[in-house]
RODO-2510 file (C-alpha; in nm, 4 decimals, decimal comma):
residues 113
     n   res          X          Y          Z
     1     m     0,7963    -0,1242    -0,2018
     2     r     0,7998     0,2438    -0,1106
     3     i     0,6341     0,5159    -0,3184
     4     e     0,7353     0,8813    -0,3157
     5     i     0,5038     1,1349    -0,4823
     6     l     0,7119     1,3899    -0,6719
     7     e     0,4320     1,5855    -0,8419
     8     y     0,0537     1,5569    -0,8282
     9     g    -0,1763     1,7906    -1,0155
    10     p    -0,5140     1,7822    -1,1910
    11     t    -0,3753     1,5968    -1,4947
    12     t    -0,0205     1,4935    -1,3987
    13     l     0,1187     1,2455    -1,1500
    14     r     0,4903     1,1793    -1,1164
    15     f     0,6172     0,9383    -0,8556
    16     k     0,9176     0,7291    -0,7648
    17     v     0,8940     0,3666    -0,6564
    18     y     1,1683     0,1892    -0,4655
    19     g     1,1988    -0,1878    -0,4899
    20     e     1,0566    -0,2423    -0,8394
    21     t     1,1742    -0,2394    -1,1997
    22     h     1,0426    -0,3143    -1,5484
    23     t     0,8329    -0,6157    -1,4495
    24     l     0,5453    -0,4246    -1,2983
    25     f     0,5802    -0,0844    -1,4562
    26     n     0,6029    -0,1818    -1,8207
    27     a     0,2699    -0,3644    -1,7849
    28     l     0,1205    -0,0616    -1,6069
    29     r     0,2494     0,1754    -1,8771
    30     v     0,1006    -0,0351    -2,1578
    31     e    -0,2320    -0,0612    -1,9765
    32     l    -0,2442     0,3133    -1,9085
    33     l    -0,1777     0,3915    -2,2741
    34     s    -0,4828     0,1845    -2,3705
    35     d    -0,6992     0,4355    -2,1795
    36     d    -0,8384     0,7132    -2,4021
    37     d    -0,8151     0,9591    -2,1115
    38     v    -0,4390     0,9044    -2,0792
    39     e    -0,2228     1,1302    -2,2923
    40     f     0,1190     1,0104    -2,1738
    41     a     0,2587     0,7330    -1,9547
    42     a     0,6253     0,6488    -1,9197
    43     y     0,8831     0,5367    -1,6711
    44     k     1,2569     0,5339    -1,6375
    45     i     1,4956     0,3235    -1,4377
    46     e     1,7513     0,5491    -1,2701
    47     h     2,0291     0,2911    -1,2928
    48     p     2,0298    -0,0824    -1,3729
    49     l     2,1885    -0,1647    -1,0365
    50     f     1,9147     0,0069    -0,8352
    51     d     1,5518    -0,0992    -0,8038
    52     r     1,4092     0,2494    -0,8497
    53     v     1,1552     0,3585    -1,1053
    54     e     1,0316     0,7081    -1,1814
    55     f     0,6877     0,6993    -1,3425
    56     v     0,4868     0,9802    -1,5065
    57     v     0,1202     0,9796    -1,6079
    58     r    -0,0499     1,2695    -1,7827
    59     t    -0,4200     1,2634    -1,8636
    60     r    -0,6198     1,4558    -2,1207
    61     q    -0,8912     1,4880    -1,8616
    62     g    -0,9517     1,3460    -1,5189
    63     d    -0,7418     1,2550    -1,2208
    64     p    -0,4223     1,0672    -1,3145
    65     l    -0,4461     0,8637    -0,9930
    66     e    -0,7900     0,7430    -1,1025
    67     a    -0,6424     0,6441    -1,4403
    68     i    -0,3831     0,4358    -1,2545
    69     r    -0,6561     0,2725    -1,0450
    70     r    -0,8474     0,1764    -1,3603
    71     a    -0,5321     0,0402    -1,5245
    72     v    -0,4401    -0,1627    -1,2152
    73     n    -0,7914    -0,3099    -1,2009
    74     r    -0,7746    -0,4079    -1,5698
    75     l    -0,4331    -0,5668    -1,5141
    76     r    -0,5645    -0,7531    -1,2109
    77     r    -0,8535    -0,8966    -1,4156
    78     k    -0,6179    -0,9991    -1,6968
    79     l    -0,3805    -1,1720    -1,4549
    80     i    -0,6650    -1,3537    -1,2785
    81     n    -0,7924    -1,4724    -1,6164
    82     l    -0,4444    -1,5892    -1,7187
    83     k    -0,4015    -1,7713    -1,3875
    84     k    -0,7340    -1,9520    -1,4373
    85     k    -0,6326    -2,0564    -1,7895
    86     f    -0,3015    -2,1945    -1,6652
    87     q    -0,4687    -2,3761    -1,3748
    88     k    -0,7220    -2,5325    -1,6102
    89     a    -0,4512    -2,6339    -1,8576
    90     f    -0,2432    -2,7996    -1,5861
    91     e    -0,5461    -2,9723    -1,4310
    92     e    -0,6369    -3,1147    -1,7706
    93     g    -0,2787    -3,2167    -1,8369
    94     v    -0,2500    -2,9908    -2,1376
    95     t     0,1135    -2,9611    -2,2377
    96     n     0,0603    -2,7008    -2,5062
    97     p    -0,2212    -2,4607    -2,4097
    98     p    -0,3797    -2,2857    -2,7084
    99     f    -0,3320    -1,9439    -2,5477
   100     v     0,0471    -1,9807    -2,5426
   101     n     0,2734    -1,9594    -2,8457
   102     p     0,4012    -2,3188    -2,8989
   103     k     0,7617    -2,2104    -2,9481
   104     e     0,7576    -1,9909    -2,6353
   105     w     0,5931    -2,2732    -2,4370
   106     e     0,8629    -2,5187    -2,5467
   107     e     1,1372    -2,2772    -2,4409
   108     f     0,9631    -2,2169    -2,1067
   109     i     0,9397    -2,5915    -2,0367
   110     k     1,3070    -2,6457    -2,1261
   111     k     1,4147    -2,3650    -1,8917
   112     s     1,1854    -2,4745    -1,6092
   113     f     1,2705    -2,8428    -1,5871
***
């Protein structure tokens, strides 16, 4: 993954990332928008055949890079928590964890095995 900074100011950060698509950046966008200091967060995929994302963050106040750091840390904690829940469910032999929608779980199992 390569990152190219296109614009960086007191309240705006615009950058391009090579080698990524929706998977990472939609989660980051949603997490950024949950931050009261963030006014705007969006990304665009230049073309479906290329793994390039252009991302923009604008804050009401504060450094946009710091807002990204906070969002990444929140995402990291959420993913660690989810991983622990899955590990516990599999260790206990739970086939339908309560934190997963039963219909989605059934579809996941059918696709996976």
